[in-house]
Structure formats: structure tokens, C-alpha cells
N, C-alpha and C positions, 0 to 999 in steps of 0.2 A: 504493500500500500504506500509506504514512504517513497519507494522507488517510482511508483506510478505518479505520485504527486510531483516528484522532482522532474520527471520527464515532461509532464504536462506543463509545469511552470516554465521550464526551459523552452519548450516548443512555443508557448504563448509569447514569451519574450522575444524569441526569434522572429515570429510572425509580425509582431508589432514593429520591430526594427525594420524588416523588409518592407512592410506596408508604409512606414514613414518615409523610406527612401523613394518608393514609387510615387507617393503622394507629393513629395517635393519635386520630383522630375515632371510629374503631370502638371504641377503648378507652373513650372518654368516653361514647359512646352505650350501650355495653355495661354500664358502671357504673350508669347511670341505670336500665337494665332490671333489673339484679340487685337494686338497692335497691327497685324496685317489686315484684319477685317475692318477695323474702325479707325477713323482719323484720330490719332493720339492728341493732336493739337486741339481738337474740339472736345473730345471726351475727357481728356486730362489724365494724368498719371493715376490719380485716385480712382477715376472711373474705370480705367483698365484693370486696376487691382481688384475692384469690386466685381467686375464681370468675370475675371479669372477665378476669384474665390467662389462665385456662384456656380461656375461650370466645372470646377475641379472634382467635386464629389461624384458627379455623373460619369466623367471620364475615368476616374479611378475605379468605380464600381464595375465598369465594363470589363476590366482586366483582372478582377478579383480571383478567378480560377488560376490564372498564370502567376499571380502573386503568391497564391498558396503553394504552387509547385516550387517556386523559387525558395520560399520559406522552408519547405520540407527538405529540399536539397541542402540548404545551408545548415539546418538543424542536424541532419544525420551526418553531414561531412564533419561538423564540429565534434560529434560523438566519435566518429571513426578516427579522426586525427589525434584525439586525446586517448584513444584506446578504450574509452568507456563502453562502446558498443561491444567490443571483444570481451570485456570483463562481464558484461551483462549476459551475453550469450554463453560464456563459459560456465555460468552458474546453472545451466540447464533450463533457463527460461525460454519458453517457446516463442516462435516468431509472432504468434497471435497476441500473446501477453505483452510482448515488447511493443507492438504497434498499438495496443489498446489505448494507451494514454494520449499519444499525439493524434491518432485518428479521431478519438472522442472530442478532443479540443477543436480539431478541424470541423467536425460536425456542428459543435456548439457555436463556432464562429459563423458558420453558415446560417444557423438559426438567428443569431444576433444581426447578421447582415439583412435578413429578410424582415425581422421585426423592428429594427432600429434604423439601420442605414437606409433601407428603402424609403421610409417616410422623409428622411432628411434629403435624399436625392430628389424625391418628388417636389418638395418645397423649394429647394434651391433651383431646380430646373424651371419651375414656373416663374420664379423671380428673375432668372436669367433671361427668359424669353421676353418678359415685360420690359426689362431694362434695355435689352438689345434692340427691341422694336422701337423704343423711344429714342435711342441714340442713332439708329439708322434712319429715323424720320420717314418711315414707310407707312403706307396705308395699312391699317390693322383690321383684323377680323377675329371674331371670337364666337365660339359655339358653346352653348350651355343646354343641359337637359334637365327638365323638371317634370313634375306630374302633369303639368298643363301641356307638355309637348316639347318641341325643339325651338330654341331661341338662337338666332344668329345675328351678329352685329357686323356691319361693313362700313367703311368710311375712312376719312382722313382729316386733313385740315379744313375742308369745305363743309364738313358736317358728318352726321352719322345716320345710318338707316338701320333700324332694328326690325328683324323679321321673326315672326312667330308662326310655327306650322304645327298642325296636329300630328302629321305623319310625314315620312320621307322615304325615298328609296334607299338602297344600300349605301350609296356614296354621297347622299345629300344634294343631288342636282335636280331632283324632282320632288316638289313639296305639294302637299294637299291641305285644304282648309287653312289658307295662309293669310297673314296680315302684315302689312308694311307700315312702319312709323318712321317718318323723316324728321330729323332735328337739325337745326342750323348750328354754326360754330358756337353760338352763345347759348345753346340748349333750348331755344324756342322751337315749338313744334311747327312743321311745315305742312305735312299732309298725312293722311291715313288712307290706306288701300286695303280692301278685303277682296280676296279672289278664291275661286274654287281650286285653282292649281297654279303652280309657278314652275317653269322649266328653265334651267340655266343654259343660256345660249352664248354666243360670242359677244361678250361685252354687255349683256343685258339679261335680266330676268323676263321671260315671256309669260305673261299672265293670261289666264283664261277666265271669262265671266267675272270681270273685276268691277268694283265700284270705288270711286275716289272721292275723298272729302278734303277740301282745302281748309287748313286750320290757321293759316297766317293772314286771314282777311277778317274784317269786322262783320261781314255778312253771315247769315245763318249757314253753317256748313252743310246741313242736310239739304237746304233749298238750292245751294250752289253745287251739290254733288253731281258726279257724272258717272254713267254706266258704260262700260266698254265690253265688247265681246272679246277683244284682244288688246293687250296693253304691254308695252315694253318699259321696264324700269332699269336705267343704266346701272352697271355694277363693275367693279374691278376684280370680282371674285372669279376663280376658276375651279374646276373640279379638284385639282391637286391642293389648292389653298383651303378648300372646304375640308378636305380630308385632314390636312394639317391642323385645322381649327378644332377637330375632334379632340385634340390633345394627344401627344405621344404617350404611349402607355406608361413609360417610366416617369412621366410627370404627374401620375396619379398614385397615391399611396396604396400599398397592398391591402390595407384595411378598408379602403373605399372602393376598390375595384369591383367586388361583387355587386354592390348597389349600382355602380356606374354601368356595368355590363347589362344589368337588368333594365336600366333606363334606355340604353341603346336599343335593346331588343323591342321595348315597347314603342319607341319612336320609329321603328322599322329600319334602323341602321345596322350595319354588320359589326358585331362585337368580336370578330375573329382575331384581330391583332391584339386586343386587350385580353381576351381569354388565353391566347398563346403566351403573352407576357406574364400573366398571373401564374400559369403553370410553370413557366421557366423560373420564376422567382421561388415558387414553392419547392422546385427541384434543386435549388442552389445548394442547400446543405449536403445533398447526396453528391452533387458535382464536386464540391470542395473535398468531400471525403475521398472521391476517386482521385482527385489531383494529389492529395496527400499520400495516397497509396502509390501513385506513380513515382513520386520523389523518394518514397521509402524503400521501394522494391529493390533498387540497385545496391543498397547497403546492408541487406539482410544476409549477405554472404560475403566473407572477406575475399576480395579479389586482387588485392595488391595495389600499390599506388600507380603502377604503370597503366593499369586498366581503368582507373577511377575517372580520368578525364573523358575517356571514350564513353563510359557508362553515363556520365553526367550529360554529355551531349545527346546521347540516345534518350535519356529521360526528358530533357528539354524538348527534343523533337516530338516525343510522344505526347507531352503536355500541350504543345502548340497544335498538334494534329487533333487531339480531343477537343480543344477549344474551337478549332475551325469546324469540326464536324457538328458541334453543338450549335454554332451560329448558322451553319448551313441548314440544319434541321429546323431551326427557328424560322428561317426564310420560307422553307417548304410548308411549315405549319401555318404561317401567316397568309400564304397564298392558297391555302386549302388543298395542297397537293397530297398531304398525308394528314391523318387525324392529329388533333392537337395533343392529346395525351401521349401518343406515340412519339411525336416530335420532341416533346418536353422531357419525357422520362426515359426514353430508350437510350440516348447517349450516355447519361451518367450511370445508369444501371449496367449498360454494356461495358463502360469503362471500369467499373468496380470488378466485374467478372474477369475482364482482361488482366487487370493488374493483380488480382488475386491469383490468377493462373501463373503469372510471372513469378510472384513471390513463392508460390508452392513449388515451382520448378527450381528456383534457386535454393530453396530449403532442403529439398529431398533429392537433388541431383547428385 
């Protein structure tokens, strides 16, 4: 028990050290990217630092499995160089008992990443998008889902148009039972339009069976209202921008994702990307466990210093390959090419089986 606690503490310390190094590297690389993306003279040094700090958690979380592989390699290399691993194995301690403490810590780190780091990444990602849009001075769009339906905002410096729809197609380009509210730059209402349907065309919403009320005149809006069989409302939105307005899945906390997916389904929108992301996050502890086993496998048998560098390179290559396969499976799942559960859970489970086979081969060869 004392030895398990010692190994667990050493592994956690090593992981935090490696995580800190990658966090610092991610910050420096992110700062260069923000300077390249924004005008440093207008945004200012403090603004660049703020944007970098907001974006760093998201960028670091993406490479968390690779960080786990590096931390495991560092941990077991330190044990091997100090001959601690040889002493532990010479006592007759099995490979499974030796790996129990570090692998358990890796799994708990994954649980912590899902429960704690995920909400932090979601919050900072939302703030980054808001600050980045403000500094870029581009027309903004925002989509929100509620029990009343779908709400979409479009506009820029010349004013805002708020759109409410009862239902939508999968990509948000065809709306039904829709209402448009136009507001000027000072927030005063301009007009209101109600229509049976709205289809996103090239540079305009094409409305069917619409009625328009003018709210910026002293006359009675109902008396001055106009009925149209067809009506075009200018817009700068495109199908891709509407999809982006749904919110990237990593900008929504794992605790809020089930309710958000339910609202997407009620509004008629596709929740595939968000469901895929939720399952990927839930499978993260298993993936980190697999990555820990990848790093541990090469040191479970004494191979001599001449072969250590080769085995480390092989372990890194295997870690990168598993990370690539996981990302590739995520893309297939988001596109509906394979089932979501298969895409999210098969790579980490297969990785554990593969690394377990490698460890057993090294143990009993």
C-alpha cells in the first residue's frame, strides 16, 4: 500500500510537471497566433495576452492524451534510471500490481478533466469567441435554443435582426413559423415580420406568406401593415455561419450538453456533432488510461539502455497513431459514417486491449 501511494504521488507529480511544460508552450505558440491574427497595434499587448489566456485551455485540452503519454514515459524512465523499477520487480511484484497505481491516477485525471477542465474550457472558449469577434469588428451572429423555439441574431454596426422560429431543418437554413424583429444601432425597433416559412438564399432570407409591421412610424402599425406572398429580407448569414452559431460542442459544458442536445432535437436541428463530442469526453478517462499503458509497456521488461531510445520512439509513434485514429473516428462519427458510440468508445477500448497485449508479451516472453 505504501509503495502504491509512493508510485501514485510520483506519477501525479510527473504529470503535473509535463502538463505545465505543455501549457507554457501552448501559451507561447498561442500568443504568436493571436499576434498574427489580430492587429497588435489596435488590440494592444494586454488584449493579446487576454485572448491567449482564453484560448490556451482549449488548445491544451486537445492534446491531453499525448501529454499523458509523455508523462508516463518520463515517469517510468525516471524509475528505470534510478533502478527503482528493477528493485520493485525483483520483489516478485506482478506487472499488474506495479501498473495499478499510475494507471489509476491516469484514470482519475481523466475523470477530473471531464468534470472540471471541460467546464473551464467551455467558459473560456465562449469568452474567446466574444472577444475575438469584437476585436475583429465583424458582423456577428448568435443562435440560442429555448422552449419557445430557435432564436437567431444577425447584424453588425447598422443594427440587429432577431429571428425566432418554431422549427428548423437540420442545418438551420429553412425555418417555419418565423418572426423577424429589426432594431437600429440605438436599439429602437424598426419592423416586425411574421411568415409561415423562411429559406436562406444568396444574401437574403426568402419568406413565404409574410406580413410586415413598421414600428418606427407614428402611424398605427396594424393599419400600415403589408401582406406579401413572397418577401426577401437581406442577410449576411450563410449556411456555414449558421452552423457555427450553433456553438462548437467544446464551448458547451459537459453538464449542459444533454439538455442542449434535447433542445436541438426539439427544434429539428441535428445534434450529431454535440452527441459525438459528449461521448468523446465521457470516453476520455478510458483514453488516458490507454495512453498511460502505452508509455508503461516498454519499461515492464528490462531491455538495456541501448534499446531504450528505440522503444521510446516506438511508444511515441504508437501514442500519436492512437491519437490520430481517435480524431479520425470522431470525424466519421460527426458525419454519420459510423455510429456515435462506436466512434467514441472503440478507439480507447481497442487501445487498452492492444497495449495490454504488448505488456503481456513483454512479461511472459
